[in-house]
C-alpha positions in Angstrom: -12.2 -5.6 -9.2 -10.1 -5.2 -12.3 -6.5 -6.4 -12.2 -5.4 -3.0 -13.5 -6.9 -1.3 -10.5 -4.9 -3.5 -8.1 -1.7 -2.9 -10.1 -2.2 0.9 -9.9 -2.5 0.6 -6.2 0.4 -1.8 -5.9 2.6 0.6 -7.7 1.7 3.6 -5.6 1.9 1.7 -2.3 5.2 0.2 -3.1 6.8 3.5 -4.0 5.4 5.1 -0.9 6.7 2.2 1.3 10.2 2.6 -0.1 10.1 6.4 0.3 8.9 6.2 3.9 11.5 3.5 4.7 14.3 5.6 3.2 13.3 8.6 5.3 12.8 6.7 8.5 16.2 4.8 8.2 16.9 1.1 8.8 17.0 1.3 12.6 13.6 2.9 13.1 11.2 0.7 15.0 7.8 -0.4 13.4 5.2 0.6 16.0 2.6 -2.0 14.7 5.2 -4.8 14.7 7.3 -4.4 17.9 9.9 -7.0 16.9 10.7 -5.3 13.6 12.8 -2.4 12.5 12.5 -0.8 9.0 15.2 -3.1 7.7 13.1 -6.2 8.7 10.1 -4.7 6.9 12.0 -4.1 3.7 13.6 -7.5 3.7 10.3 -9.3 4.4 8.2 -7.4 1.8 10.9 -7.6 -0.9 11.1 -11.4 -0.4 7.3 -11.7 -0.6 7.3 -9.7 -3.8 9.9 -12.0 -5.3 8.0 -15.1 -4.1 4.7 -13.9 -5.6 6.3 -12.8 -8.9 7.9 -16.2 -9.3 4.5 -18.1 -9.3 3.2 -15.9 -12.2 6.5 -15.7 -14.2 7.0 -19.5 -14.1 3.3 -20.4 -14.2 4.2 -22.5 -11.1 1.3 -24.8 -10.1 2.5 -25.8 -6.7 3.7 -24.0 -3.5 7.3 -23.4 -2.9 9.3 -21.7 -0.1 10.4 -18.1 0.0 14.0 -17.1 -0.3 16.2 -16.2 2.6 16.2 -12.5 3.5 19.1 -10.7 1.9 22.1 -9.6 3.9 21.7 -6.0 2.9 21.2 -2.8 4.8 20.9 1.0 4.4 20.7 2.5 0.9 21.5 -0.9 -0.7 18.5 -2.5 1.0 16.2 0.3 -0.1 17.4 0.0 -3.7 17.0 -3.8 -3.5 13.4 -3.4 -2.3 12.6 -0.9 -5.1 14.0 -3.4 -7.6 11.9 -6.3 -6.2 8.8 -4.1 -6.3 9.5 -3.0 -9.9 10.1 -6.6 -11.0 6.8 -7.7 -9.4 5.0 -5.0 -11.3 6.7 -5.8 -14.6 5.9 -9.5 -14.1 2.2 -8.8 -13.4 1.8 -6.3 -16.2 3.4 -8.7 -18.8 1.6 -11.9 -17.7 -1.1 -13.4 -19.8 -4.5 -12.8 -18.3 -5.2 -16.5 -18.2 -1.9 -17.6 -16.7 -2.4 -20.6 -14.4 -0.4 -20.7 -11.2 -0.6 -21.6 -7.5 -2.8 -19.5 -5.3 -3.6 -20.0 -1.6 -6.9 -18.3 -0.8 -10.4 -19.6 -1.8 -12.4 -17.8 -4.5 -9.6 -16.7 -6.8 -10.9 -16.3 -10.3 -7.4 -16.2 -11.9 -3.8 -16.6 -10.8 -3.0 -13.1 -12.1 -5.9 -11.5 -10.4 -5.2 -13.2 -7.2 -1.5 -12.2 -7.0 -2.3 -8.6 -8.1 -4.9 -8.3 -5.3 -2.8 -10.1 -2.7 0.3 -8.0 -3.3 -1.6 -4.8 -3.4 -3.0 -5.5 0.1 0.3 -6.9 1.4 2.1 -3.7 0.3 -0.6 -1.3 1.5 -0.5 -2.7 5.1 3.3 -2.6 5.1 3.4 0.9 3.7 1.2 1.8 6.7 3.9 0.2 8.9 6.7 2.1 7.1 5.0 5.4 7.5 4.3 4.6 11.1 8.0 4.5 11.6 8.2 8.1 10.6 5.8 9.2 13.4 2.7 11.1 12.8 -0.4 9.8 11.1 0.1 7.4 8.1 -1.9 8.0 4.9 -5.2 6.2 5.0 -6.3 3.8 2.2 -9.3 4.5 0.1 -12.6 3.2 1.3 -13.3 0.9 -1.7 -9.9 -0.6 -1.4 -10.3 -1.1 2.3 -13.6 -2.8 1.8 -12.0 -5.2 -0.6 -9.2 -5.8 1.9 -11.6 -6.7 4.7 -13.4 -9.1 2.3 -10.1 -10.7 1.4 -9.2 -11.1 5.1 -12.6 -12.4 6.3 -13.6 -14.6 3.3 -10.1 -15.5 2.2 -7.5 -15.8 5.0 -9.9 -16.8 7.7 -11.8 -19.3 5.6 -8.7 -21.5 5.7 -8.1 -24.2 8.2 -5.1 -22.3 9.4 -7.3 -19.6 11.0 -7.0 -19.7 14.8 -10.2 -17.7 15.4 -12.3 -20.4 17.0 -14.9 -20.6 19.8 -16.0 -23.7 21.8 -19.7 -22.9 21.0 -21.2 -21.2 17.9 -21.0 -17.4 18.1 -21.8 -14.7 15.6 -19.7 -11.6 14.9 -20.7 -8.8 12.6 -18.4 -6.4 10.8 -19.8 -3.2 9.4 -18.3 -0.4 7.4 -20.1 2.8 8.3 -19.0 4.8 5.2 -19.7 2.1 2.6 -22.4 -0.4 1.7 -20.5 -3.3 3.2 -21.3 -5.6 6.1 -20.1 -9.1 6.9 -21.5 -11.8 9.2 -18.8 -14.1 10.7 -20.0 -17.4 12.2 -17.5 -18.7 14.7 -17.2 -22.3 16.0 -14.6 -25.0 16.6 -14.2 -25.0 12.8 -12.7 -22.2 10.6 -14.9 -19.1 10.5 -17.6 -18.9 7.9 -18.2 -15.4 6.6 -21.0 -14.1 4.4 -21.4 -10.7 2.8 -24.7 -9.8 4.5 -26.3 -8.8 7.8 -28.4 -12.0 8.1 -29.6 -13.0 11.6 -28.6 -11.7 15.0 -25.0 -11.1 16.0 -23.7 -11.1 19.6 -21.0 -8.5 18.8 -20.6 -5.9 16.1 -17.4 -4.1 15.2 -18.0 -1.1 13.0 -16.3 2.1 11.7 -15.0 3.7 8.6 -13.7 1.1 6.1 -10.1 2.3 6.2 -10.0 2.0 10.0 -11.8 -1.4 10.0 -9.2 -2.7 7.5 -6.3 -1.7 9.6 -7.9 -2.8 12.9 -8.7 -6.3 11.5 -5.1 -6.5 10.5 -4.2 -5.5 14.1 -2.7 -2.2 13.2 -5.3 0.0 14.9 -7.8 -0.5 17.8 -11.3 -1.5 16.6 -13.2 1.8 16.0 -16.5 0.8 17.7 -17.6 -2.4 19.5 -21.2 -3.1 20.5 -22.5 -6.2 22.2 -20.2 -8.8 23.6 -16.7 -7.2 23.5 -15.1 -10.5 24.3 -15.6 -11.5 20.7 -13.7 -8.5 19.5 -11.0 -9.3 21.9 -10.9 -12.9 20.7 -10.2 -11.5 17.2 -7.3 -9.4 18.5 -5.8 -12.3 20.3 -6.1 -15.0 17.7 -6.4 -13.5 14.2 -2.7 -13.0 13.4 -1.9 -14.6 10.1 0.6 -17.5 10.4 
């Protein structure tokens, strides 16, 4: 996907996150994250934006820690988040396309493309969280963006050694978007999952549904739409797939 596409989504999702957080108020609980209130969501996402922008702005080639969360609340916290989001967008828009910087998922073609993609998905999921604090049904993401997010999660995050989705014996899980030409085969074992973008071979369990619902369910925001076969594999995902 083009970097400009991710930046357009990042801008929209960040504005929507801030608007929802402002309406909900800092004390509102986040249903998908029981330990969080809106203030925690804003502090976390703003710090992540600043952290990401720094790698691109400084062409930083090595990992470095995030800042401490700010001691802000209420209107000041919302304004701070909006400024962090704006600064991230400005940094990404102004960066050279070939900027070299640290990234942390396999398969990144460029530092700029990686951070635009990662921050678009980071913000979309947390926008869903912020709208959830308002009650009612949050706005779904577009199917093509959801497919991209599932791909990032399965072939990026869970290709790392940090993934805790493991099985004592080899198992096969299939993930299928029912409203898009997108299917993944996830081979589980005592090693990190190995995911391919295909439907090769037999699978012991398949999770399927509209791409937007799959995206949020795999990020543990919604129940899995449909499970066929060995439901224990779908439950294993729910229990062990949290990103740490």
